[in-house]
C-alpha positions in Angstrom: -67.1 26.4 45.9 -66.4 30.0 44.9 -66.8 31.3 41.3 -63.0 31.9 41.0 -62.2 28.3 41.9 -64.6 27.1 39.3 -63.0 29.3 36.7 -59.5 28.1 37.7 -60.5 24.4 37.5 -62.2 24.9 34.1 -59.1 26.7 32.8 -56.7 24.0 33.9 -58.9 21.3 32.2 -58.9 23.3 29.0 -55.2 24.2 29.0 -52.3 22.7 27.1 -50.2 23.0 30.3 -50.9 24.5 33.6 -48.8 25.5 36.7 -49.4 26.5 40.3 -47.3 27.8 43.2 -47.7 29.7 46.4 -46.7 33.3 46.0 -43.5 33.6 47.9 -41.9 36.6 49.7 -39.2 36.4 46.9 -41.8 36.9 44.2 -43.2 39.9 46.0 -39.6 41.3 46.6 -39.7 40.8 50.4 -36.5 38.8 50.8 -34.0 41.5 50.2 -33.2 40.5 46.6 -33.7 42.6 43.4 -35.5 39.9 41.3 -38.7 40.9 39.5 -41.9 38.9 39.0 -43.0 35.4 39.6 -40.1 32.8 39.8 -40.9 29.8 37.6 -38.8 26.7 38.3 -36.9 24.8 35.6 -39.3 21.8 36.0 -41.9 24.0 34.3 -40.1 25.1 31.2 -42.8 23.6 28.9 -45.2 26.3 30.3 -42.9 29.0 28.8 -40.6 27.8 26.0 -40.4 24.8 23.7 -37.0 23.8 25.1 -34.6 24.9 27.8 -32.8 28.2 27.0 -29.0 28.0 26.5 -26.8 29.3 29.3 -25.0 32.5 28.6 -27.9 34.4 27.0 -31.0 36.2 28.1 -34.2 35.1 26.2 -37.8 36.3 26.3 -41.3 35.5 25.1 -44.2 37.9 25.2 -47.6 36.7 26.1 -51.1 37.9 27.1 -52.6 36.9 30.4 -56.3 37.2 31.4 -56.4 37.5 35.2 -59.4 36.3 37.2 -61.4 36.7 33.9 -61.4 40.4 34.7 -58.4 42.1 33.1 -55.5 41.4 30.9 -51.7 42.1 31.0 -49.1 42.0 28.3 -46.4 40.1 30.1 -43.2 38.4 29.5 -41.5 35.1 30.3 -37.8 35.8 30.6 -34.8 33.5 31.0 -31.8 35.1 32.7 -28.7 33.1 31.6 -26.0 35.7 31.6 -23.3 35.9 34.3 -24.1 33.9 37.4 -27.9 33.9 36.8 -29.8 30.8 35.6 -33.5 31.3 36.2 -36.9 31.8 34.6 -39.4 34.5 35.6 -42.8 35.9 34.6 -42.6 39.7 34.5 -44.2 42.9 33.1 -47.7 43.3 34.5 -48.1 47.0 34.1 -48.7 49.8 36.7 -51.0 48.9 39.5 -50.9 45.1 39.1 -52.4 44.0 42.4 -51.0 40.5 43.1 -47.2 41.0 43.4 -47.6 42.7 46.8 -46.9 41.6 50.3 -50.5 41.0 51.2 -50.7 38.3 48.5 -47.7 36.3 49.8 -49.1 32.8 50.5 -51.9 33.0 47.9 -52.0 30.3 45.3 -51.0 31.4 41.8 -52.3 29.4 38.9 -51.2 29.9 35.2 -52.8 28.0 32.3 -51.5 28.0 28.7 -54.7 28.1 26.6 -53.3 28.7 23.1 -50.4 30.3 21.2 -49.3 33.2 23.4 -52.5 33.4 25.4 -52.7 32.4 29.1 -55.2 32.6 31.9 -54.1 33.4 35.4 -55.8 33.0 38.8 -55.0 34.0 42.4 -56.7 32.0 45.1 -56.6 33.8 48.5 -58.6 31.8 51.0 -57.7 28.5 52.6 -61.1 27.0 51.4 -60.5 28.0 47.8 -57.0 26.6 47.8 -58.1 23.3 49.3 -61.0 23.0 46.8 -58.5 23.5 44.0 -56.1 20.9 45.4 -58.9 18.4 45.9 -60.2 18.8 42.3 -56.8 17.8 40.9 -55.8 15.5 43.7 -52.7 17.5 44.4 -51.2 18.6 47.7 -49.1 21.6 49.0 -46.0 19.5 48.1 -47.1 19.3 44.5 -47.0 23.0 43.9 -44.2 24.9 42.2 -44.5 22.6 39.2 -46.8 21.7 36.3 -50.2 20.4 37.3 -50.6 16.7 36.4 -54.2 16.3 35.2 -53.8 12.6 34.6 -53.4 11.6 38.3 -50.5 9.4 37.2 -48.2 8.2 40.0 -44.5 8.9 39.2 -42.8 7.5 42.3 -39.7 5.3 41.9 -40.2 1.7 40.9 -39.1 0.3 44.3 -41.8 2.1 46.2 -44.4 1.5 43.5 -43.7 -2.2 44.0 -44.4 -1.9 47.7 -47.7 0.0 47.0 -48.8 -2.7 44.6 -48.0 -5.4 47.2 -50.1 -3.5 49.7 -53.0 -3.2 47.2 -53.1 -7.0 47.0 -53.6 -7.3 50.7 -56.2 -4.6 50.9 -59.6 -6.1 51.7 -61.7 -2.9 51.8 -62.3 -0.4 49.0 -60.1 2.2 50.8 -58.1 2.0 54.0 -58.9 4.5 56.8 -56.6 7.5 56.9 -54.5 6.1 59.8 -53.8 2.9 57.9 -53.0 4.8 54.7 -50.4 6.9 56.5 -49.0 3.9 58.3 -48.5 1.9 55.1 -47.1 4.9 53.2 -44.4 5.3 55.9 -43.7 1.6 55.8 -43.2 1.6 52.0 -41.1 4.7 52.0 -38.9 3.6 54.9 -38.4 0.0 53.7 -37.8 1.1 50.1 -35.1 3.7 50.9 -33.6 2.2 54.1 -34.9 4.9 56.4 -33.9 4.0 60.0 -35.2 5.5 63.2 -32.0 7.4 63.5 -32.5 9.0 60.1 -36.0 10.0 61.1 -34.7 11.6 64.4 -31.8 13.4 62.7 -33.7 14.7 59.7 -37.4 15.2 60.8 -38.2 18.0 58.3 -37.1 16.1 55.2 -38.6 12.8 56.5 -42.0 14.4 57.1 -42.2 15.8 53.6 -41.1 12.5 52.1 -43.7 10.6 54.1 -46.4 13.1 52.9 -45.4 12.7 49.3 -45.3 8.9 49.7 -48.8 8.8 51.2 -50.1 11.0 48.4 -48.6 8.6 45.8 -50.1 5.6 47.6 -53.5 7.3 47.7 -53.4 8.0 44.0 -52.3 4.4 43.4 -55.3 3.0 45.3 -57.7 5.6 43.7 -56.6 4.7 40.2 -57.0 1.0 41.0 -60.4 1.3 42.5 -61.9 3.8 40.1 -60.2 3.2 36.7 -62.8 0.8 35.4 -65.8 2.8 36.9 -65.0 6.0 35.2 -64.6 4.3 31.9 -68.1 3.0 32.1 -70.9 5.5 31.1 -73.0 6.8 34.0 -76.7 6.0 33.6 -77.9 9.3 35.2 -76.5 12.7 36.2 -77.3 11.8 39.8 -75.1 8.7 39.6 -72.2 10.8 38.2 -72.6 13.3 40.9 -72.7 10.7 43.6 -69.5 9.1 42.3 -67.7 12.4 42.0 -68.7 13.5 45.6 -67.5 10.1 47.0 -64.1 10.7 45.3 -63.8 14.3 46.4 -64.9 13.7 50.0 -62.4 10.9 50.4 -59.6 13.2 49.1 -60.6 15.9 51.6 -60.7 13.4 54.5 -57.3 12.1 53.7 -55.8 15.5 53.3 -57.3 16.7 56.6 -55.7 13.9 58.7 -52.5 13.2 56.9 -50.3 15.8 58.5 -51.4 14.9 62.0 -50.7 11.2 61.5 -47.2 11.8 60.3 -46.4 14.4 63.0 -47.5 11.9 65.6 -45.0 9.4 64.3 -42.2 12.0 64.3 -43.0 12.9 67.9 -43.1 9.2 69.0 -39.7 8.5 67.3 -38.3 11.5 69.0 -39.5 10.1 72.4 -41.5 13.1 73.3 -44.4 12.8 75.7 -47.7 14.1 74.2 -51.4 13.5 73.6 -53.3 14.2 70.5 -56.9 15.5 70.3 -57.0 16.4 74.0 -60.4 17.7 75.2 -59.9 21.1 76.8 -62.2 24.0 77.7 -65.6 24.1 75.9 -64.9 20.7 74.3 -62.1 22.1 72.1 -59.7 19.5 70.7 -56.1 20.8 70.2 -54.1 18.6 67.8 -51.3 18.1 70.2 -50.6 18.9 73.9 -47.1 18.3 75.3 -46.5 16.5 77.6 -50.2 15.4 77.6 -53.8 15.7 78.9 -53.0 14.7 82.5 -50.4 17.4 82.9 -52.7 20.0 81.2 -55.5 19.2 83.7 -53.2 19.1 86.7 -53.5 22.7 88.0 -50.3 22.2 90.1 -48.2 21.5 87.0 -46.2 24.5 85.8 -48.1 25.9 82.7 -44.8 27.2 81.5 -43.8 23.7 80.7 -46.9 22.9 78.6 -46.7 23.2 74.8 -49.5 23.5 72.3 -49.3 22.6 68.7 -51.9 22.8 66.0 -51.4 21.3 62.5 -53.0 22.9 59.5 -52.0 22.3 55.9 -52.9 25.9 55.1 -53.4 28.7 57.6 -53.9 32.1 56.0 -57.4 32.3 57.4 -57.6 29.4 59.9 -54.8 30.4 62.3 -57.3 32.3 64.4 -59.1 29.0 65.2 -56.2 28.0 67.5 -56.4 31.1 69.8 -58.8 29.6 72.4 -58.2 25.9 72.1 -56.1 25.6 75.3 -56.5 28.4 77.8 -53.6 27.3 80.1 -51.1 27.7 77.2 -51.1 31.3 76.0 -48.3 30.7 73.4 -49.7 28.7 70.5 -47.5 26.9 68.0 -48.9 26.2 64.6 -47.4 23.7 62.1 -48.3 24.4 58.5 -47.4 23.4 55.0 -48.3 26.9 53.8 -45.4 28.3 51.7 -45.4 32.0 52.6 -47.7 34.4 54.5 -47.8 38.2 54.2 -45.9 40.5 56.6 -49.2 41.9 57.9 -50.6 38.5 58.7 -47.4 37.3 60.3 -47.3 40.4 62.4 -50.9 39.9 63.6 -50.2 36.2 64.3 -47.1 37.0 66.4 -49.0 39.8 68.2 -51.5 37.1 69.2 -48.7 34.9 70.4 -49.0 32.4 67.6 -45.6 31.0 66.5 -45.2 29.3 63.2 -43.5 25.9 62.6 -42.8 24.9 59.0 -40.7 22.3 57.2 -37.1 23.6 56.9 -37.2 24.0 53.1 -40.2 26.3 53.4 -38.7 28.9 55.7 -37.2 31.0 52.8 -40.7 31.4 51.3 -41.5 33.8 54.1 -40.6 37.5 54.4 -37.0 38.0 55.5 -37.7 39.8 58.8 -39.7 36.8 60.1 -37.4 33.9 58.9 -35.4 33.8 62.1 -38.6 33.7 64.2 -40.1 30.7 62.3 -39.3 27.3 63.8 -38.4 24.3 61.7 -39.7 21.0 62.8 -36.3 20.1 64.1 -36.1 23.3 66.1 -39.6 22.7 67.5 -38.6 19.2 68.7 -35.6 20.7 70.5 -37.8 23.3 72.1 -40.3 20.7 73.4 -37.5 18.5 74.7 -36.1 21.5 76.6 -39.6 22.1 78.1 -40.2 18.6 79.2 -36.9 17.8 80.9 -37.5 15.2 83.7 -41.3 14.9 84.0 -43.0 14.1 87.3 -44.5 10.7 87.6 
């Protein structure tokens, strides 16, 4: 774990309230608008003001922020409520502030309210650092753009919580394997909200995000049930404490690493696509998905132009290069990610290497405007694969 992640975790733990979000193209002024500074959603008003500001006025609060424990800015929370505007932003960082630039789009921004008008801010740039931070607080990409819940409390609707609790009663092991966790999260979500196969097919982007959120809530429900009594009992030795902490953290990492792949598999199956997961290709590489499957990939007489490759990575600022040599017969690589924004330079490099991004539909606007039309939603990717498959040979 890098030093900056350690600092960020410690700051969140000490804070009154804390917040995180991926830096978006809008924050960096790369979407064609004229807004200034970090956009802060209304769900995070307690980070800024003691109550919502009244519509019809502009209001502001001046603060000091220590960045990366290296330098300070005298900044401002501002509410724009006049005219058609109704939004909160964090502005005023001084000349030469390094983080509201295109190259930091997709980085994780963390802000912690320490006391009075004093805050600490952190920018995490690498995939490893971002995932370490998420693991520490048991949050996911979908839990960003809001206040950080340090309590690990599940806030899902009662009807899905009831399904979670019913599942807990039947669980014979300490924790289910990742496949079973994803399966039961989908069952609880679908049965609680009446989600049919047709809804899944017609709305794959929203469905995927809802399944991911449901699985995350189910995981926290199980974790709280399994560990609540243990963590209230004093540990006899430091080694015992470390062993328990490592067990929890490793399980969180394991779940996060497989979750996206499991739910995409279900979307592809419901959409009646032909595919294989974890196909062994050249040099024992294992791409996440090959369409229409391993047999077609290995059949040298099958038109390679009809093969489709898809990798699935929750974050991909650094890791997108890993997919370049995972399937030599398919030069165009598709990469599904939950990353909310990537810089123009990185996107240009990705597309130069023939890597095409696929993201949930609500995330497209987080990316620089010139690339938004080139990024596929999940629904668009499904249509693309169907067009490639057509009538398959037996």
